[in-house]
C-alpha positions, 0 to 999 in steps of 0.5 A: 859070725862069732858071738863077738860080732864086730866087737874086736874090730870096733875095740881095736880101731877105737883103742887106736884112736884113744891111744892117739888122743892119749899121746896128743894129750901127753906130748903135744897139748898137756895143758888141755885138761880139766878137773872135777869130773873124777867122781862122775867118771867113776860112777859112769864107769861102774854103771857102764861095766854093770850094763856091759857085763849083764848082756855079755853074759846073757847073749851067750845062751841065746847065741848058742841056741840060735835065738834072738834076744829081745828082752831085758836091756835088748828091749831098750837098745839092740846093741847094749854092749856097744851102748854101754861103752859109747854112752857110759864107759868111754865118757866116764874114762874121759871125765876121770882123765880130764882130757879136752881132746878125749871128749872126741873119743865117744863120738869117734867110737860111735862113728866107728861103730856105724861103719862096722855095725852093718855086718852084724845087722846083716848077719842077724837079718839073714839069720832071723828074717822078719823077726829081726826086721820087726825088732829093728823097727821098734828098738834103736841100735845104741841110743834108747828111745825117750818117747 
């Protein structure tokens, strides 16, 4: 497994679905849009990219040294890079775009992630064993635990 994990596959399938929604919104049902979400969308996108960049940069050192990263954002969710996309960036883009059909994109992206994430999880379990199992029991994959 590379340091990119399932990211390229997740991104490709999610982008294909988003492109399909864009084409539907543009050519089939162009009147299905809303306004007023631009500012919130921009805020979500900015926060999302900040929360995407930090773990993307810090995980590199851990990957190169074969260490399991469990601190910082990784103490909140096991996959903060995917979480930033699914919970902040994609919804921010949808709000900015104002597409009713686009509202489905974060849900489909999460479904796509659930289909592929087992590859990364199995790799980490094989590499780190009990340490990863313990971490997995205490930290959710994408959605932070409230309680």
